[in-house]
C-alpha positions in Angstrom: -5.9 -49.8 -19.5 -7.2 -51.5 -16.3 -11.2 -51.7 -16.5 -13.1 -49.3 -14.1 -10.3 -47.4 -12.7 -10.5 -44.4 -15.2 -13.2 -41.8 -15.5 -15.5 -41.6 -18.4 -14.4 -39.4 -21.4 -16.9 -37.7 -23.1 -16.5 -35.7 -26.5 -18.4 -32.5 -25.6 -18.0 -28.8 -26.4 -16.7 -25.7 -24.9 -19.1 -22.4 -24.9 -18.0 -19.0 -24.1 -20.7 -17.4 -22.2 -19.4 -13.7 -23.3 -18.9 -14.0 -27.2 -20.6 -17.5 -27.5 -17.8 -19.1 -29.7 -18.1 -23.1 -29.4 -15.6 -25.6 -30.2 -15.4 -29.4 -29.8 -13.1 -31.3 -27.0 -13.0 -34.5 -24.9 -13.4 -34.2 -21.3 -14.7 -35.8 -18.3 -17.7 -33.3 -18.2 -20.4 -32.6 -20.7 -21.2 -29.2 -22.0 -18.8 -27.1 -20.5 -18.9 -23.2 -20.2 -16.4 -20.7 -19.8 -16.9 -16.9 -18.9 -14.2 -15.7 -21.2 -11.9 -17.4 -24.1 -9.0 -16.5 -26.1 -11.4 -15.3 -28.9 -12.5 -12.3 -26.5 -10.2 -11.8 -23.8 -8.5 -8.6 -24.2 -4.8 -9.7 -23.4 -5.2 -12.0 -26.7 -7.6 -9.3 -28.6 -5.4 -6.4 -27.8 -8.3 -4.3 -27.1 -8.3 -2.0 -24.1 -11.6 -3.1 -22.3 -12.1 -4.1 -18.6 -13.6 -7.2 -18.1 -15.9 -7.1 -15.1 -16.2 -10.0 -12.7 -19.0 -9.9 -10.2 -18.4 -6.2 -9.8 -15.5 -6.0 -8.8 -14.2 -3.3 -11.2 -17.0 -1.2 -10.2 -16.1 -1.5 -6.4 -12.3 -0.9 -7.1 -13.4 2.3 -8.8 -15.6 3.2 -6.0 -12.8 2.8 -3.5 -10.4 4.7 -5.6 -12.7 7.9 -6.2 -13.4 7.7 -2.3 -9.5 7.6 -1.5 -8.6 10.2 -4.1 -11.4 12.5 -2.5 -10.1 11.9 1.2 -6.7 12.7 0.1 -7.8 15.7 -1.6 -9.9 16.9 1.4 -6.7 16.1 3.7 -4.3 17.8 1.6 -7.0 20.9 1.7 -7.0 20.7 5.3 -3.0 20.8 5.4 -2.5 23.7 3.4 -5.3 25.4 5.4 -3.6 24.4 8.5 -0.1 25.9 7.1 -1.4 29.0 5.7 -1.2 31.2 8.9 2.1 29.3 9.9 3.4 30.6 6.5 2.0 34.1 6.9 3.6 34.2 10.4 7.1 33.1 8.7 6.9 36.0 6.2 6.1 38.5 8.7 9.0 37.5 10.7 11.3 37.3 7.7 10.0 40.8 6.9 10.9 41.9 10.3 14.2 40.4 10.2 15.1 41.9 7.2 13.9 45.5 8.2 16.5 44.9 11.4 19.4 43.6 8.9 19.0 46.2 6.3 20.8 49.7 7.0 18.7 52.6 6.7 18.9 56.1 8.0 16.4 57.2 10.7 14.3 59.3 8.3 14.1 56.6 5.9 12.6 54.4 9.1 10.4 56.9 10.1 9.1 57.5 6.7 8.5 53.9 6.2 6.4 53.3 9.2 4.2 56.5 9.2 
């Protein structure tokens, strides 16, 4: 190796801030800290837990809840708006069926009285 061109290499430890696991390694930096390691990461452990990084999960859940409530409100407004149209269509359909149904004069007069 050429002298003075390579960085200094230290025998150091890596510490997980989540579970506290410590393991030795070689690095150009000393005393490394990681947020999550293979001992506590849900992918490797098989656990179903959410790893929250700086409140991102909470923010996402709030946005999701807001979006779902807005969609539900929009659907309710659509239903309210379409109810009168549906009622009008049902009334028009009844009138049309009444015209198409062959009835005698006496039955028609009895029905409308």
